[in-house]
Structure formats: C-alpha cells, structure tokens
C-alpha positions as CSV (number, residue, x, y, z in Angstrom):
1,M,-5.3,54.4,2.5
2,G,-4.1,52.8,-0.8
3,K,-0.9,51.6,0.8
4,Q,-2.7,50.0,3.7
5,L,-5.0,48.2,1.2
6,Q,-2.0,46.8,-0.7
7,E,-0.5,45.6,2.6
8,V,-3.7,43.9,3.6
9,E,-4.1,42.3,0.2
10,A,-0.4,41.0,0.3
11,E,-1.0,39.6,3.7
12,R,-4.2,37.9,2.6
13,E,-2.4,36.3,-0.4
14,E,0.3,35.0,2.0
15,L,-2.4,33.5,4.2
16,V,-4.1,31.8,1.2
17,I,-0.8,30.3,0.2
18,A,0.0,29.2,3.8
19,E,-3.5,27.6,4.0
20,R,-2.8,25.6,0.7
21,V,0.5,24.4,2.0
22,L,-1.1,23.3,5.3
23,H,-3.8,21.4,3.4
24,R,-1.2,19.7,1.3
25,L,0.9,18.7,4.3
26,A,-2.2,17.3,6.1
27,E,-3.1,15.3,3.0
28,R,0.4,13.9,2.7
29,D,0.4,13.0,6.4
30,R,-2.9,11.2,6.0
31,L,-1.7,9.2,3.0
32,Q,1.5,8.3,4.8
33,A,-0.5,7.1,7.8
34,E,-2.7,5.0,5.5
35,A,0.3,3.5,3.8
36,A,2.0,2.7,7.1
37,A,-1.2,1.0,8.4
38,L,-1.2,-1.2,5.3
39,V,2.5,-2.1,5.7
40,A,2.3,-2.8,9.4
41,P,2.3,-6.5,10.4
42,A,-1.3,-7.6,10.8
43,K,-1.9,-9.4,14.0
44,A,-5.0,-10.6,15.7
45,Q,-5.9,-12.2,19.1
46,V,-6.9,-15.8,19.0
47,A,-7.5,-17.6,22.3
48,G,-5.5,-14.8,24.0
49,R,-2.5,-15.2,21.8
50,A,-1.2,-12.9,19.1
51,V,-1.3,-14.5,15.6
52,L,-0.3,-13.3,12.2
53,L,-3.1,-12.5,9.8
54,V,-0.8,-13.5,7.0
55,P,0.5,-16.8,8.1
56,H,3.5,-18.7,6.8
57,R,2.5,-21.2,4.1
58,G,2.5,-24.7,5.2
59,D,1.4,-28.1,3.8
60,D,-1.8,-28.1,5.8
61,L,-2.6,-24.4,5.2
62,E,-5.1,-23.3,2.6
63,E,-5.3,-19.9,0.8
64,T,-8.5,-19.3,2.8
65,A,-6.3,-18.6,5.8
66,L,-5.2,-15.3,4.1
67,P,-7.1,-12.0,4.5
68,G,-9.2,-11.1,1.4
69,D,-6.9,-8.6,-0.1
70,Y,-4.0,-11.0,0.1
71,R,-6.1,-13.7,-1.6
72,R,-7.0,-11.3,-4.4
73,I,-3.3,-10.6,-5.0
74,L,-2.4,-14.3,-4.9
75,A,-5.2,-15.1,-7.4
76,I,-4.0,-12.4,-9.8
77,V,-0.4,-13.7,-9.7
78,R,-1.7,-17.3,-10.2
79,A,-3.8,-16.3,-13.2
80,A,-0.9,-14.7,-14.9
81,D,1.0,-16.6,-17.7
82,G,4.3,-16.1,-15.9
83,P,6.1,-14.0,-13.4
84,V,4.5,-10.6,-12.8
85,Q,5.6,-7.2,-11.7
86,V,3.9,-5.3,-8.9
87,R,2.7,-2.7,-11.4
88,A,0.8,-5.4,-13.4
89,V,-1.0,-6.6,-10.2
90,G,-1.7,-3.0,-9.3
91,E,-3.4,-2.5,-12.7
92,E,-5.5,-5.5,-12.2
93,L,-6.6,-4.2,-8.8
94,G,-7.4,-0.8,-10.2
95,I,-4.6,1.0,-8.4
96,E,-3.3,4.3,-9.9
97,V,0.1,2.8,-11.0
98,G,1.5,6.0,-12.4
99,L,2.2,7.2,-8.8
100,R,5.0,5.3,-7.1
101,G,3.5,6.0,-3.6
102,K,0.3,4.2,-4.6
103,L,2.2,1.0,-5.4
104,E,4.3,0.8,-2.3
105,P,1.6,-0.7,0.0
106,L,0.9,-3.3,-2.6
107,R,4.6,-4.0,-3.0
108,A,4.8,-4.5,0.8
109,K,1.9,-7.0,0.7
110,M,3.5,-8.9,-2.1
111,T,6.8,-9.0,-0.3
112,K,5.1,-10.2,2.8
113,L,3.4,-13.0,0.7
114,A,6.9,-13.9,-0.6
115,E,8.5,-13.9,2.8
116,R,5.8,-16.1,4.2
117,G,6.1,-18.6,1.3
118,W,3.0,-17.9,-0.8
119,L,4.9,-16.2,-3.6
120,H,8.5,-16.5,-4.9
121,E,10.3,-13.3,-5.8
122,R,12.8,-13.7,-8.6
123,P,16.1,-11.8,-8.8
124,D,14.6,-9.4,-11.3
125,G,11.9,-8.5,-8.8
126,R,9.0,-10.2,-10.6
127,L,6.9,-12.7,-8.6
128,I,5.4,-16.0,-9.3
129,A,3.0,-18.1,-7.2
130,R,4.3,-21.2,-5.4
131,R,2.5,-24.3,-6.3
C-alpha cells in the first residue's frame, strides 16, 4: 500500500508541474499575440478603401491624424531635450522597461513613426521628432 501511495504522489507532482508549464506557455502565447497585434499594420476602411491608421507625414497633415498612442509617443519625443532612446519613452509611458519584450511593441511603433516621416532615427538608434 505504501508503494502505491508513493507512485500516486509522484504522478500527482508530475501533473502539477505539467499544469504549471501549460499555464506558462499559454501566458507566453497570449503575450506574443498581444505584441503581434500591436506591431501589425493598422488599417481601417474609409469610403470602402483601406487606409493606414498611421499615415505618412505630409505638409498638409497634422498630428491629429495619428492614433492616440502614436500622438503620445510623438509628444514625449518632442518634449525631450534631444534624441531619445526607446527605453526613455517607455519609462514616460509607464512601461516595465526592465523586460525587453515589453519594449518591443513600443520600438515597433516608434520605428513606424520614423518610417512614415514623423520621427527621425539616428544611426545610434535614438530618435528625434521632425519639425
């Protein structure tokens, strides 16, 4: 009877460990899906046509054309004394900057702003707002 009890306890411990691993994997998958959604190009339908939610900067385009989170990023970069790192913007936004994975969605947004002409990325990776 004692040996059976030990076997059952050992099997129970294995199940507890497997359950922990399963929960960790599910959480990782959820976080990756959230990050992918943030990085995906944002498009909307206007008059039946697909348009970018983060438009290319033009002479006649105001910041108000940007989604709110992109406007906040741009405002933080503009308020800085000089070029900023993604980490500094993350700190201003209250993001947990100690974890690299937490900064990647922000880095993607800032890169998108640079690609579309709202920010300028310097060779050292820091960004400044275009005037």
